N, C-alpha and C positions, 0 to 999 in steps of 0.2 A: 539295779542296772538301768532300769527305765528312767529317762531325764525327768526330774521333778521341777526344775527351774524353767520359766518361760522367758525366752530372750527377746530383746527389743530391737527396734530399728537401729539404735545406736550401737548395739553389739555388732551388727553387720558392718557398719563403717569402721568400727575398731578392729575386726577381724581382717578386713581388706588392707588396712594399714599395717597390721602385724604380719600379714602374708608378704607384703613388699619388703619389710625389714628381714624376714626370714629368708626370702628369695636371694637377698644380697649375700647371704652366707655361702651360697654355692651356685651362683648365677652362671658362671662359665660351664661348669659340668652339666648343670640343668639344661642349658640351651643345646649342648651337644646331644644329650639324651633325646630332647625334643626333636632334633633333626633326624636322628635315627628312627624314632617312632614315627615321624612324619613320612619318611621315606618307605617304611615298611607298610604303613597304612595306604599310601598311594599305590603301592604295588598290589595290595589286596583289592582295591577298587576295580582292578581289571577282571576280577573273578565274577562269576554269576552272582546275582544279588543274594540268593539263598545261602550260598557257601560263604559269601562275604559276611553276612550277618552271623552266621554260625561261628565262624573263626573269631570275629571281633567279640562276640558275647562270651565265647569259651575262654579267651586269653585276657580280657580286660581286667577281671579280678586279680589276676597274677600281676599285671603291670601296675594296676592301682595300688596294690599292696606295697609293691616296691617303691613307688613314688611316695607314698605316705611314710614308708620307713625312712627314706632319704630325708624327708621333712623332719621326722622325729630326731634323726642324728644331727641335722642342722640346728634344730632347737637346742640340742645338748651342746653344740658348738658355741651358741650364743652365751652358754653358761660355763664356757672354758673347757668343753669336751673336745673330741677329735673332729677332723674334717670329714665331709662326706666323700665317699669313694664310689667308683662306678659299680662296684659289687653290691653296694647298698640298694641299688635299683633292681637287682635280680633276686632278692630274698624271697619274693613271692613264688619262685620256681624251686625254693629249697626248704621253705617253712610253711606249714599249714597248707601245703600244696594240694593234698587230696580234697580237702574241703573247699578250697578256692575253686578247683576244677568243678566240683559238683555245683557250686554256685554259678560257675560259668555256663554250665549246661542249662540251668534255670534261666540265665540271662539270655542264652541263645534262643530258647524257646519264646521268651517274652519279646525278644527283638523280631523274630520272625512273625509272631502274632501282631505285633504293632505295625510291621511293614504291610502285612496283608490287610489290616484294618484300614490303614491309610489309602492303600490302593482301592479298596472297596468303596470307601467314602468318596474318593475322587471320581470313581466311575458312576456312583449314584447321582452326584450333583452336576456331573458332565464337565468336569475340569480336565482339559486335555493340555498336555505338555508336549507340543509338537514344534520343533524349530521352524517349520514352514509357516507357522501362524504369524499374523501381523505383529510387529514388535510390541505395540501397546497391549494387545491381548495376551500375548506370551508372558509379558511382565505381570499383568494382572493374575493370570493362572499360576504363575510361579509363586507369587506372594501368597495366593490363596492356599496353594499346596503346602508351603512352608507353615502357614498359620494352622492348618489342619494337622500337620506333623507335630507341632508343638503341643497342641491340645491333646492329641491322642497319646503322646509320649509322656505326659505328666504323671499318670498313674505309676508307670514303670520307673520313672525318676524318683517318685516318692519312696517306692519300695526298695530301691537299690542304691540310693545316694551314698549311704554309710555302710552297706552290707559287706563289701570286701574288707574294709577296715576293722569291722567288728569281728569278723572271722579271724583275721591276722592278729590283731592286738588283744582281743578278748576271748578268743577260743570259742566263739559262738557256733552253733550249727547253722545250716543254710536257713531253716525256717526261723530260728531265733534272730538271725541277723536281718532278715527281711522284716520281721515284726518290730524289732528295735529301730531299724532304719525309718520305718513309718513313724514311730513314736518320736524319734529325733527330729524329723521334719516338722511334726506338728508342734513340737516344743520351740523350734527355732525358725518357723516359716517367715516371721516378720524380719528377723536379722538376715536370712537368706535372700528375701525379696529385696531388701535394701542393697545387699551386695550386687545382685543382678541389675538393679537399676542404676547403681553407680557405674558398673562395668559398661552397660549400654550407653550411658552418658559419655563416658570417656571414649568409647569406640566411635561415636559420632564426632567427637572433638578430634581424635586422631585421624579419622577419614577426611575431615574438613582440611586440616593442616596438611595431611599427606597429599590431598589433590592439589593444594596450593604449591606445595614443594615440588610435586612432580612436574608442574608447568615450568618451574624455574630450574630444577636440577635433573629433570627427566628420570632416567633409571635410578639414580642415586636417590631421589625423593621417594620413589616407589619402594625402594629397599629400606629406607628409614622408616616409612610407614609400616611395612611388614614387620620389622624388628620391634617397633613399639607395640603393635598389636600382640606379638607373641609374648612380650614382657608383661602386657596387661593380663592376658589369659593365664600366664604362669603365676602372677601375683594373686589372682583370683583362686587358682588351685591351692596355693599356699594358704590363702585365707580360709578356704574349705577345711584345711588341716586344722586350723585354730578352732573353727566350728566344731569339728569332730572331738577334739580333746577337751572342749568346753562342755560338750554334751555328754561325752563318755570318757571322763578322765582315766588316764593310763596309770595303774598302780605302780608305785616304785619310781625310781629315778632312771635316767638314761643309762647309767652304768649297769644296772641290773638287767635292763632290757638288752644292752649290748652283749653282756656275758651270755645270755640265753641264745641270742642270734648267732654269735660267733661259734658257740657250741654246735649249733646245727650246721654252720658252714664249714 
């Protein structure tokens, strides 16, 4: 089960391209689901921080499993299978649910620990995020806080990147999924880094063009930029699906997986 192949920077580029091709199989439905997830997420941000991190950590494995299952069905469609349905995004709530919730509890704890660690580091180095600060200092402190957040979050990302998918597709326990997720990251860090760099570069391009279009088209330009960014992030997610099945191939074809899933549903 542990990945034996080491993936290269070129693999990351190929995964991102394949992710875009996969996204085109169900783009309309995907965007609808992203809007729903975004609305729910925005509502959760109004909750106290600790409750927000607990709920996001608890339910994210269920949502992630459903999104990856939808990608799996879309892959089957490329080979002549059925189209993706809205129910495909919900299978995490109906299949391997108990283990996914256990993983969610672990993620909630890790999210809270990460949040507290970031807050502690900001206090130690004296970074204050006060809206009343001078704009230049506030911007500097915000960038510093974001950098610290990224650095502190990397260990959690390494452990959990592929964990929900391993539970859902490969019936791994929580501990096994975390261990294999780490092994997968080690095997594919070059490819994943290339994907991240490509996405960052494209974000800068979109932001530059979006700013120019906003000056010409005002609200329409801003809307086009937002749609382009959503599509880019979606293609990146689908690219991570290709990374997952490259690291941890799913036994059997789509038909056998579909039969098992529909038996549960």
